[in-house]
C-alpha positions in Angstrom: 6.0 -10.9 -8.3 4.0 -13.7 -6.8 6.8 -16.1 -7.7 9.5 -14.2 -5.8 11.1 -16.1 -3.0 10.6 -13.1 -0.7 8.8 -9.8 -1.0 10.9 -7.0 -2.6 13.5 -5.6 -0.3 12.2 -2.1 -0.9 8.7 -3.1 0.5 10.3 -4.4 3.7 12.2 -1.1 4.2 9.1 1.0 3.6 7.1 -1.2 6.0 9.7 -0.4 8.7 9.5 3.3 8.0 5.8 3.2 8.1 5.8 1.4 11.4 7.9 4.2 12.9 4.8 6.4 12.6 2.5 4.0 14.6 3.6 5.3 18.0 2.1 8.7 17.1 -1.4 7.1 17.3 -2.6 6.3 20.8 -5.3 3.8 19.7 -4.4 0.2 20.4 -6.4 -1.7 17.8 -8.0 -5.0 18.7 -8.4 -6.1 15.1 -5.8 -5.3 12.4 -6.4 -5.9 8.7 -3.3 -6.0 6.4 -4.4 -5.4 2.8 -2.1 -6.8 0.1 0.2 -8.6 2.6 1.8 -11.0 0.1 4.2 -8.4 -1.1 3.8 -5.9 1.8 6.4 -7.5 4.1 4.5 -6.1 7.1 3.5 -9.1 9.3 6.5 -8.8 11.6 6.3 -5.1 12.2 2.6 -5.3 12.9 2.9 -8.1 15.4 5.7 -6.2 17.2 3.5 -3.1 17.4 0.3 -4.9 18.4 1.1 -8.3 19.9 -2.3 -8.8 21.4 -4.3 -7.8 18.3 -6.2 -10.2 16.0 -4.3 -10.1 12.7 -6.4 -10.4 9.5 -5.4 -10.1 5.9 -7.0 -9.6 2.5 -5.6 -10.2 -1.0 -7.7 -9.4 -4.1 -5.7 -11.4 -6.6 -6.0 -15.2 -6.3 -2.3 -15.8 -7.1 -1.2 -13.4 -4.3 -3.9 -14.7 -1.9 -2.4 -18.2 -2.4 1.0 -16.8 -1.6 -0.2 -15.0 1.5 -2.1 -18.1 2.8 1.0 -20.3 2.3 3.0 -17.8 4.4 0.4 -18.0 7.2 0.0 -21.8 7.8 -2.3 -22.9 10.7 -0.9 -25.1 13.4 -2.6 -28.4 14.3 -4.1 -26.9 17.4 -5.7 -24.0 15.5 -7.1 -26.4 13.0 -8.5 -28.7 15.7 -10.3 -25.8 17.4 -11.6 -24.7 14.0 -9.8 -21.3 14.3 -10.2 -19.0 11.3 -7.2 -18.5 9.0 -7.5 -14.7 9.4 -8.3 -14.2 5.7 -10.9 -11.6 4.8 -12.4 -12.8 1.5 -13.8 -9.5 0.3 -14.0 -5.9 1.3 -15.6 -4.3 3.2 -14.5 -6.3 6.1 -17.1 -7.6 8.6 -16.9 -7.0 11.5 -15.0 -3.8 11.1 -11.3 -3.4 12.1 -9.6 -0.7 14.1 -6.6 -0.5 11.8 -6.5 -1.1 8.1 -2.8 -1.2 6.9 -1.6 -1.3 3.4 2.1 -1.1 2.4 3.3 -0.4 -1.1 0.1 -1.5 -2.9 -2.1 1.6 -3.4 -0.1 2.7 -6.5 -1.2 -0.5 -8.3 -4.9 0.1 -7.7 -7.0 0.1 -10.9 -9.7 2.3 -9.4 -8.5 4.3 -6.4 -11.7 6.1 -5.3 -13.7 2.8 -5.1 -10.9 1.1 -3.2 -10.7 3.8 -0.6 -14.5 3.7 -0.2 -14.2 0.0 0.6 -11.4 0.7 3.0 -13.5 3.3 4.8 -16.4 0.8 5.1 -14.0 -1.7 6.6 -12.9 0.5 9.4 -14.8 0.9 12.7 -15.7 4.4 13.9 -12.7 5.7 15.8 -10.3 3.4 13.9 -7.7 4.5 11.4 -6.1 3.6 8.1 -2.4 3.7 7.3 -0.8 3.2 3.9 2.2 3.8 1.7 2.8 3.9 -2.0 5.0 5.2 -4.8 4.6 8.9 -5.8 4.7 10.4 -9.3 8.3 11.5 -9.1 9.5 7.9 -8.6 12.1 7.0 -11.3 12.0 10.6 -12.6 15.4 10.2 -14.3 14.1 7.1 -16.1 11.0 9.0 -17.2 13.1 11.7 -18.7 15.4 9.3 -20.5 12.4 7.4 -22.0 10.8 10.7 -23.1 14.0 11.9 -24.7 14.3 8.7 -26.8 10.6 8.4 -27.6 10.3 5.0 -25.9 6.9 5.6 -24.2 6.4 5.4 -20.5 8.7 3.4 -18.1 6.1 3.5 -15.3 2.5 4.6 -14.7 1.5 8.1 -13.9 1.0 7.6 -10.1 -1.3 9.7 -7.9 0.1 12.9 -6.4 0.2 13.0 -2.6 -2.3 15.9 -2.3 -4.7 14.2 -4.7 -4.6 11.0 -2.6 -5.4 13.1 0.4 -8.4 14.6 -1.3 -9.6 11.2 -2.3 -9.2 9.9 1.3 -11.4 12.8 2.4 -14.0 12.1 -0.2 -14.1 8.4 0.8 -15.3 9.5 4.2 -12.2 9.5 6.3 -11.3 12.4 8.6 -8.1 14.3 9.4 -5.8 12.8 6.7 -2.1 13.3 7.2 0.0 12.9 4.1 3.8 13.2 3.9 6.6 12.0 1.6 10.2 10.8 1.6 12.7 10.8 -1.3 15.2 8.0 -1.6 18.1 7.8 -4.0 18.9 4.3 -5.1 22.3 3.6 -6.7 23.7 0.7 -8.7 27.1 -0.3 -10.1 25.8 -1.4 -13.5 22.8 -1.0 -15.8 22.2 -4.8 -15.7 21.7 -4.8 -11.9 19.5 -1.7 -12.1 17.2 -3.5 -14.6 17.1 -6.6 -12.5 16.0 -4.7 -9.4 13.3 -2.9 -11.4 11.9 -6.2 -12.6 11.8 -7.4 -9.0 9.7 -4.4 -8.2 7.1 -5.4 -10.8 8.6 -4.1 -14.1 6.9 -1.7 -16.3 3.1 -1.8 -15.7 2.3 1.5 -17.5 -0.8 1.2 -19.6 0.8 3.3 -22.3 4.1 1.3 -22.4 5.4 0.0 -25.7 3.0 -2.8 -26.6 5.3 -5.0 -28.7 8.5 -6.9 -28.1 11.8 -4.9 -28.0 14.8 -6.3 -29.9 18.3 -6.9 -28.9 19.5 -3.7 -30.5 17.0 -1.7 -28.5 18.2 -3.3 -25.3 21.8 -2.5 -26.1 20.7 1.1 -26.6 18.8 1.1 -23.3 21.9 -0.1 -21.4 24.0 2.6 -23.1 21.5 5.3 -22.2 21.2 4.1 -18.6 25.0 4.4 -18.3 24.4 8.2 -18.6 22.6 8.3 -15.3 25.9 7.9 -13.3 26.4 10.3 -10.5 29.6 12.0 -9.4 30.6 8.8 -7.6 30.2 6.8 -10.8 27.1 5.0 -9.8 23.8 4.8 -11.6 21.2 6.8 -9.6 17.4 6.8 -9.6 15.0 8.7 -7.3 12.1 7.1 -5.4 9.2 9.2 -4.0 7.5 7.4 -1.1 4.1 8.6 -0.1 2.7 7.9 3.4 -0.7 8.6 4.8 -3.1 8.0 7.6 -6.6 9.1 8.5 -9.3 8.3 11.0 -12.9 7.3 10.6 -15.1 9.7 12.5 -18.7 9.1 13.7 -21.1 9.9 10.9 -22.7 13.3 11.0 -26.4 13.4 11.2 -28.2 15.5 8.7 -30.5 18.3 10.0 -34.0 17.6 8.7 -37.6 17.8 10.0 -37.3 14.0 10.5 -34.1 12.2 11.1 -33.7 8.5 11.1 -30.7 6.8 12.7 -29.8 3.2 12.3 -29.2 1.0 15.3 -25.7 0.3 14.0 -24.9 4.0 13.8 -26.0 4.5 17.4 -23.9 1.6 18.6 -20.8 2.9 16.8 -21.3 6.3 18.3 -21.6 4.9 21.8 -18.5 2.7 21.3 -16.6 5.8 20.1 -17.7 7.8 23.1 -16.6 5.1 25.5 -13.2 4.9 23.9 -12.8 8.7 24.0 -13.7 8.8 27.7 
């Protein structure tokens, strides 16, 4: 996917839909961190929403980081002044940000609880996280077709919306709001369907068929896909989109005979109180 001329069209559409939720949140972040921007197609919608914010980005994979850096070249004036590129090399981000945004990347995380914990540590008290990803019912028709023919898995078993909400809470965020949308994508031919699925990353299921498929199998796949036609004669697949956002509340102080509070925790609580006032 790093070699694509542009991010997948689906990611740009989901970024637009996610940005429609931003007006519901009154906070105007001064620092915005876009996690996994190379394929997230979110730079334009974020700049439109927060034109005065400092825009930062983070990519964990070197090949995608190179793509993201290439898409964000510095002008000669910024270089002369020694301005930063905006890249956050590693999470947690320091200093913290008021908004951590991640579009269509969470479903590819190897270890979701750990990633959410790093996100939580990157967000300032009073800030928020907003994300989107694919849900487990995505490509449900293709899953049934593969199961019927004994072809293994066509896609990973993605996290359920409610399970993600629970993990967001366990990571230390507060008041998570989760919702979902279902889209039906249609194609005129099985060949165009497969081409679009490859552009979305192909089959990354850990339990997929490990070897090389032959030409006869591919012909069988195309014939089987032809059975997915709807009443209008088009091939149809369902996508489940999961959206979520949550806030970072001030840490609760444990009741004990002796309580120690760090200077950083006091500063964050005072900043949160001033914003709330």
